[in-house]
N, C-alpha and C positions, 0 to 999 in steps of 0.2 A: 622524491623517491625515498630518501633516508627517513623522513618523518613518517611516511606511511608504514615503513618497516618497524619503526619504533612503536607506533600505535599497535601494530599487529602483535608485536612482542609482548606488550602489556596485556592484550586480549588473550593471547594463547600462551601464556607463560608456563602452563603445565605440560606443554608438548615435550615429548622425549623421543628417544630412539625407538624405532619400530622393531618388530620381531626380527631376529638375526637370520641372515641368509648366507649360504656358503659362497664366499667371494674369492675370486682369483684375480691376480694382477694383470690388468690390460688384456683380458681375453674373455671369450664367451663362457658363460657358466650354465651348465645344464642345457646347452644348445641355444641359449638366449643371447643374442647380440646386445651391444650397448644401446642401440636405437630401440630394439624391442623392449629392453628393460625400462628405458625412459618412457616409452609409450604406455607400458603397463602402469608406471607410476602416475601418469596423467589420468588414465582411466580410473585408478583408485581415488585420485583426487576429486574426480567428478562424481564418484559413486558414494562417497562417505563424507561426513562432516569434517571439514578441515579449517584450521585457523588461516587467516590471510597470510600469516608469516610462512606457514608450511606450504601453502599453495604457491607463494612467490618463490620459495626455495626450489620447488619442483620445476617450475617454469624456467628459472635461471639455469638449472643444470640441463634442462632439455635443450635450451638454445645454445649451450656451450659447445665450442668446437673441441673434438677429442685431443687435438694437438696443443690446445691452449692450457697453460698452467692454471691451476685452481686459484692461485692468488690473483691472477689477472681477471679471471671470471668474477670473483667477488668484488674487485675494484671497479670493474665496468658496471656491474649491477648496483653499485653502492649498497652492498649488503653488509650491514654491520656484523662483525664477528664477536658475538657475545657467547656466554656459556650455553644459553638456550639455543641460539642459532647454530652453534657448533654441533649440538646433538642432532638437530634437524639435518644438517649437511652430512653428517656421518651416517644418518639413517638412509639417505637417498643416494649417496655415492656408491659406486661399485668398483672403484680402483683402489687397491690396497696402498699403492704409492701415494695417490692423492689424499687418501684418508689420513695416513701418517704425516704427510707434509703439512696439511692444514692444522692438524693437532699440535705438531711441534711449533708451528708458527704462533698459534694461540698461546702456548706455554711460554714462548719467548717474549711475547708482548705483554703477558700478564704474570709477572714473577710471583705474585702472592696467591695465584690461583692454585687450589688443590683439587684435582679432578676426583669426582665421586666414582664409586665402583661401577655404577651403571654406565658412565661415560667410557671408562676404561674397557668394560666388556664390549661396548659398541665398537670400539676400535680393535679389540683383540679378535673379533670374529673375522676380520680381514686377514689375519696372520696365523691361521690354523696350520699352515705349512711350516711355520717357525714356532711351534708350540713350546719348544724348550728355551729358545734364545729370546723370544720376544718378551715374556714376563720378566726376565732378568734385565733387559734393556729398560723396561718401564720402571722397575724398582730402582735402578741406578739413576734414572732421570728424576725420580722423586727425591732421592737422597742428595742429588746435586745442589738442591736449594738450601740444604741444611748447612749451618755454619761449622758444624763438626765433621762435615764430609771430608774424607781423605781419598784422593785419587790414587789408584794403583794402575800398573800397566795393563792388567787384565780388564779392569773397568773401562779404561780408555779404549781398549779394543772393542768392547761391547758398544760403547757410545759411537765410535767411528762407524761400526757396522750398522747400527740403528739409523744414524743420520744418512748413511749411504742408501739404506732401503728407501728413504724418503727422497733421495736425489738432491739433498741439500749440500751441494759442493762447497759453498762458502763456509758453512758451519764446520764441515770436515776439515777444511784448510785452516780455519781459525784454531780448532782444537790441536791440530798438528803443529802449527807455528808457535803457539803459546805453551806447549807442553813443558819444556824445560824451565821457562820463567815462572809459570804458575804452579807446576806440580813437582818440580825438583828432579825430574828424570828425563832422559833423552828418548825420543821415539825409537822403537826398534823395527825390525824387518816387518813384523806383522802389522804394525801401525801404518807404515808406508804402503804396504800391499793393500790394505783396506781403502786407503785414500786413492791409490792408483786405480783400483777396480771401480770405485765410485765415479771418478772422472771419466773413465772409458765408457761406462754405462750411460753417462749423461752427455757423451760426445764432446767432452772438454779435453780434446787430445793434446792441445798445447800445454795445458796444466799437467796432464798425465805424464808427458815427456819431461817436464820440469821436475816432477816428483821422481821420475826414473833416474834423472841425473843426481838428485839429492840423495837417493838411496846409495849410489856408488860413492858419493863424496863422504857420507857418514859411515862408511864401512859396512853397509848392508847390501852385499852383491845380489843382483836380481836372480831369481830362479827361473826354471823352465816355465812355471805357471805364470810368472810375471811377464815374460816375453810373449807367451801365447795370448794373454789378455790384451796386451798392447798391440800386437800384430793383428789380431782379430778386429780391434777397433779401427786401426788404420785401413784395413781392407774394406770395412763397412763405410769408411769415409772416402773411399776411392783414392787412397794414397798408396798405390801399389809399389812405387819406387822406394818409398820410405820403409814399407813393410819388408821388401826384399833386403834392404840394408840391415834391418834388425835380424832377419833370418840368418844373414851371413855373420852378424855379430854373435848370434847364438852358437854358431859353429866355431868361431874363434874362441869363445869362452868355454868350449867343450861341454856345453849344455845339451847339445844334440850331435849325434855322430851318424855316419852313413849306415851303421849296423842297426840303428834304431828302427822299430816298426813304424809304419806310416802314422798310426793312431797316436803314437807317443810324441810326435812332433807336430808343429803347425803344418798343415797340409800345403805343400808347395804348389799343388794344383790351383788353389785359390789365389796364390800370389801370381802365378802365370796368367790366370784369367784376367786379373786386374791389370797386369802390365800390358796385356793385349789391347786394352781400351785406349792406351796412349797413342798419340799421333806418330811418335818415333818408336819403331820396333827394335831399336838397338838395345834397349834395356832388357827386354825379355830374352833376346838372343844371348846377351852377355850373361844374364842370370842362369839360364839353363846350362850353358857350357861351363861356367865357373863352378856351379854346384856339381855338375857331372865330373869335372876334374877333381873335385874334393871327395868323390866317392859316392855321391847320392845317385840313386837309380831313378831315372825318369821313365815313366811307363810309355808305351807306344802311343796310346790314345792322346795323351797330353802333347806329345811332340807332333802328332798329326793335326791337332787343333792349331798349333802355331803355324804349321805349313798352310792350313786352310785360310788363316787370316792374311797371309802374304798373297794368296791367290785372290781373295775377295778384293783386296786393294789394288789388284792389277800388277803386283810386283812379281811377275813370272820369272824373270831372270834371277832375282834375289831368292825366290822360292827354290829354284833348282840348285842354287849354290848352297842354300841351307840344307836341302835334302842330301846333297852329296857329303856335306860335312857330318850330318847326323848319321848317315849310313857308314861313314868311315869310322865313327866312334861307336858303332853298333847300338845307336839309340833308336833306330828305326829298322824294321825287318826288310828283307828282300821280298819283292813282290811275288816271285816264284815260290819262295819258301812259305810265305803266308798263304798263298793260294793252295799249295800242297797240304798244308795243315788243315785248312778249311774243308778241303775235299775229303780228308781222312777222318777228322774228328768232330768238326763243329756240329754237324747235323745230329749226331748220335746223342749228345748230352747237353748242348747249350740251348737256352731259351731263345725265343724269337728276338727279344731285345738285344741279347748278347750277339746273336748272329748278325743283326743289322749293324751293330757297332763295329763288328769285324769287317763287314762289307764296306762301311764308310771308311775304315782304315785302309782297306785295299784300294779303293777308288782314289783316295788322297795320294797314296804312294805312286800309283800309276800316273796320275796327273803331274805330280812333282818330278817324276823321273823323265818326262818328255822334254825334249829340247824346245824351248819356246820359239815360234816362228818370227820372222822379221816383222818390224812394226808396220811396214807398208802392206804386207799381206794381211795382217790382222785388221787394219782399218778398212781395207778393201772388202774383206769378208764381212766386217761389222756393218759397212754401208749397205751391202746386199741384204743382210738380215734386217736392218732397221727400216729399209724402204726408201723411196725416193722423195716423199713429200715432206718438206720442211724439217730436215734432220740437221740438228746442230752438232758441232764438234763434241760437246759434252754428252749428247745423246749417243753419238758413235762410240765414245770412250766407255760409256756405261754398257753399251751393247757388247763391246769387246770383253769387258769383265764378266758379264753374264754368260757369254758364249764360252769363255775359257773355264769358268768355275762351275758350270752347270754339272751337278752330280749325276753319275750314271744311275740308271734305274735299277733298283734292287729287284731281282727276280722273285716270283712268288715262292719258288723253292729256294730257300736261303743258300744251299750248298750247290755249287756248280758241278753238275754230274757229267758235263761233256768231257772233262779231262779224265784220262784213265788214272786209276790209283797207282801209287808207286809200286814197282815190282820188288823193291828191296823190303824184306820183312822187318829187318832191324831199322829202327829210326836213326837217321843220320845225326851227327853232332849238331849241325845247324838247326835241324828240326827240334832237337831237345832244347836248344837255347830259345827258340821261338816259343815252344810250349811253356817253358819256365817263365818267360817274360809276359806271355799272355795271361797266365794264371795270376802273376803279380799285377798286371794292368787291370784285370777284372776286379781284383780285390780292392785296388785303389779307387776304381770307378764305382765303388759301392754295389758291385754285383757279386757279393760273396758267395751266394748259393751257386751261381754259375761257375765260379772259380773252384768251389769244392766239388761240384759235379764233374768238372773237367779233370780234377785230380783223381777222383775215383775211377773215371774212365781210363786214365793212363795206367793206373794200378792194375786194372782188370783187362787191359788191352790184349787181344788175342795175338797180335803181331809181335808182342814182346813187352813184358812188364817193365814199366819205368817207375822207379821210386823217386818222388820229388826230393829235392835237397832240404837241408835243415831250415834254411832261411825261407824258402818257398812255403813249406809246411807251416812255419810259425806265422807267416803273413796271412795265410788262409785262415788259420785258427783265430788270429787277432781280428780279421775282418768279420768272421762269423759272430764273434762275441760282441763287437761293436754294433752289429746289425741285429742283435738280440735273437739270433738263431741258435738257441741253447742246445737243442737236441742234435743238430748237425755239428755244433761245436764239440759235443761229447764224442761223437763218432770220429771227428778229426783228431781229438786229443788221444783217443785210444790208438789210432793209427800211428800217431807220432811216437808214443811210448813203445809201440810194437816195433818201430824202426830204430829205436834207441835214441830218439830226439827228446830232450827235456824242454818243456815249454817255459816261456817267460813267466816268472812267479806272479807278476802283477796281472798279466792277462789270465792266468789260471785262477786267481782270486776273483777277477771280474766274472769269469764263467761261474764260479761257485755262488757268488752273490746274485747274479742274474738268474741262475737256475732256482735258487732259493726263493727269490721274489716271484718267480713264475710258478711256484708250487711243485717243482720237479725234485722233490726230496728223495724219492726212490733212486733216481739217476745219480744223485750226488752220493748217497750212502753206498750204493752198489759199486760205484767207481772207487770211492775211498777204501772200501773193504778189499777190492781186487788189487789196487795198487798201493797198499799201505806201506810197502817196503820202499817205494820210490821216494826220491828226495823232493817231495812236494810239501810246501809249508803254507799253512793257513795264516793269514794276518788276523789281528785281533778283531778288525771290523767284520771279516768273513766269519770268524768264529762266533762272535756275538750274534750275528744275524742268523746263523745256522742253528745255534742253541735256541734262540727265540722261536724260530719257525718249527723246530721239532717239538718244543713244549706246547705251542699252539695247536699242533697236530696230534697231541696226546702221546707222543712217542718219547716218554720220559726216560726209559732205559737207554735209548740211543743218545739222548741228550746228556745223560750222566756219563756214558762211556766217552763221548766226545770231550766232556769236561776233563776227565782224567787224562786223556791223551794230550790235551792242550797244556795241562800243567807240566807235562814232561818235555814240552818244547822249550829248548834253551835259547832259541833265537829271539823270541819276544816274550818278555816277562809280563804277566798280567797286572794291570793297573786297577785303580779304583773304579774307572768307568766299566771295565770288563766285569769286575766282580759285581758291581751294581746292576749291570744288564742281566747277568746270570741270576742273581737273586730275584730280580723282578720277573724274569721269565718263568722260573720255577714257582714263584709265588702266585702268578696268574694261573698256573696250572693246578694250584691247590696243594703243592708239595711243601710240607712244613719242615721236613728234616734237612733237605739240601740247603735252603737258605740259612738255617742255623749253623750248619757245618761251614758254609762259605764265610759267614760272619766270624766264626772262630779263627778261620785261616787268615782273614784280614787282620785280626787283632795280633795274631802270632807274627805276621810279616810286618807289623808296624804301619799298616795302611789305615787311615782314618775312615771309618765307614759312614754312610749316609742312612738316614731313617726312611727316606722317601721310597726306596724300592720295596719296603715291607708293607706299603699301603694296601696292596691286594689281599695280603693275609689278614690284616686288621679288618678290612671290609668283610671278608668271608666269615670271620669269627663273629662280627657284630650282626651280620644278616642271619646267621644260624642261631642267634640267641646266646652265644658263648661270650658274653661281654666281659665277664671276669677274666677269662683266659686272654682276651685281647689286652686288658690292662696289664696282665703279667708279662705278655710278650713285649709291650711297650717298655715296661720297666727293665726287661732283660736286655733289649737292644740299647737302651740308654746307659745301662751299667757297663756295656762293652764299648762305649765311646761314641755312640750316635748322638748328635745334637738333637734336643727335643724339637719335635715338629708339631705345630698347632693343628694341622689338618688331621693327624692321627687322633688327637683328642676330640676333634669335631665328630668323627664317626662314632666314638664311644658315647659322647653326650647325646647324640641323636638316638642311638640304640637304647640308652637308658630312658630317654623321654618317650620313645615309642612303647616301651614296656611299663610306663607309668611309675618308674623308679626315680622320682624327682630328687629325693634326698641324695641318692648315689650320684645323680648328675651334678648336683651342687657340690658334692664332695670332690668330684673331678675338677670343678672350677677352682676350688680351694687348692688342690694339688698344683694346678697350672699357675696359680698366683704365687705359691711358695717357690716355684721353679722359675719365676720371672718370664713366663710364657704368655704372650698376649693372645687371647682367644680370637678366632676369626669372627667376622660379623654374623656368619651363618650359625655359629654356636649360640650367640645371644638370641637370634630369631627362633631357633628350635626350643630353647628354654622358655622364652616368653610365650610362644604359642602353646606349649604344653601346659604351662601354668594357667593361662587364661582358659584353656579347654577344660581343665579340672577345677577351675574356680579357686585355685590356691593363690590368693592375692598377695600375701606377704612375699613368697618366693618370686612372684611376678615382678614386684617392685625391685627386688634384688637383682633379677635378671635384666631388667631395664637399665639398672645402674651399671 
């Protein structure tokens, strides 16, 4: 097998990566599954002339199991990993993780190998979703082989993140363990976090928990995000008890409090669901009561699920005991109160799914509230149900469970109309508590629109207006934002401010960012103009996104006004990233004045500017034939502290070549040489092609050199 691949490699040595396709990690692309993608590769292999090497590569990837690591696939097929073979594998792979993994492995096994631009481009097409971070990672990876390379904490973060993308846990751990000895500084919180997230994503939870302990030992206390990542990994690995212990530890460390919104914490619902899978239900019972005593609110539907599991397992006595304790702690509603609520309100505003959920809750409460019959009566009834022919004790026991846990049929009309409505116009205190908790439960159960509809119904209820509390309103707004219901979120936000409730700033910014991505700029601008006097603060991320979207929409005046307002904000000072984003946004819109003013502000504030955000302006000037003005702009931004950027000069040289001004193009090359700027390969290609096209041979030789 190895010899045949070697022969094929000599025959098809000119094979390279095929035309790029938009790739996403471990998912269908453009509606094409992995199997369909491989079938298409085989059809192409049969319809066009291929080398034996490429055909073998396609067949190898076709036979590969999706769960099998790419290294094992190559080893089983005895496929030698050379530079040519690497290009072929990258051309026919579709997983970004596998592509990066095999590339890093080849770089590790061949220390003297310098990848060509074509090979790097073939890999980069997989990582378009990391178009800013990935080139930096590749650059540091190349510098790592140089004897003059100096590691910094920021470079180490980039390397850890890059190796994590490829799922290379061992390399990540090696970088982390050798950091102090090899590079002279200790890992910080960011480094430990990158390593922990990598271990969790690769399901190496034992190592992840070791890193978690190391963080605490080295004075890097875990944050909320660290706990969330670790608990999510434990739940995916079916370790509910350990996840519950970490959730309790979060509360002890004051990283999560009962006042937090559900989306701001690890969802206790997932922990309860995982604990319900265990044989012993003592853990789930202990967890819900311990967290309830700590102040955390468990929704009705989650408590009902716990009661249902007791019923399914035939633990009817234990189910009733749990029900009585839940009712005593007001963690479950009274059946009459819930029935009264459903009769009054459910039909008018809730969807069919929400009404079915409420009926299931009511049935569970009714079943749990009944006193279980004696065992003798149960088995006698089960025997009658099961029949007389060949019934074993296990069959009888199963029939008992099925008879006791059979849910009541949900009527076609979700609301029970047989009961008369309450004669009392004003809602009783018990009803108000049930209403509040049902709104909360619907929000937690990802039925945010039903929760909002119920809240609107209560506000407009003819029997007496009920204004929801601050926490209930905040929970509904939070649920709407996390469900991407931006227009309903705006209505909820306006209602909250009308009642004097101030929303959580993080959720408010989530609404701003989501609405901006959805193109609802009018809603955002109208809201901000109407409530400009309220204490609502935009974060830098929201501000940058909003300015960019306004500029893209051609609303430059509103973007300028927002920029002025943001400068007055004393809570968050604008940094180099914010200034660069603003410059780039206005530059893409063709505004030359604002980027220059922002550049002057950066100089006055002592912020070192970057030249990259000015690229759209240089491109616009070059495309419009104003190349001399482009040169002046480059000189201006360099005089104000911007580091020379080769790509800006590439646009200028290309414009001069297209205008047949070759002497000016070579003058630019001389200027770059005097500034110690290394031209990009594309610059040489443009010069060489222009010289050959005009038959100017002497400059062509100079361009080639």
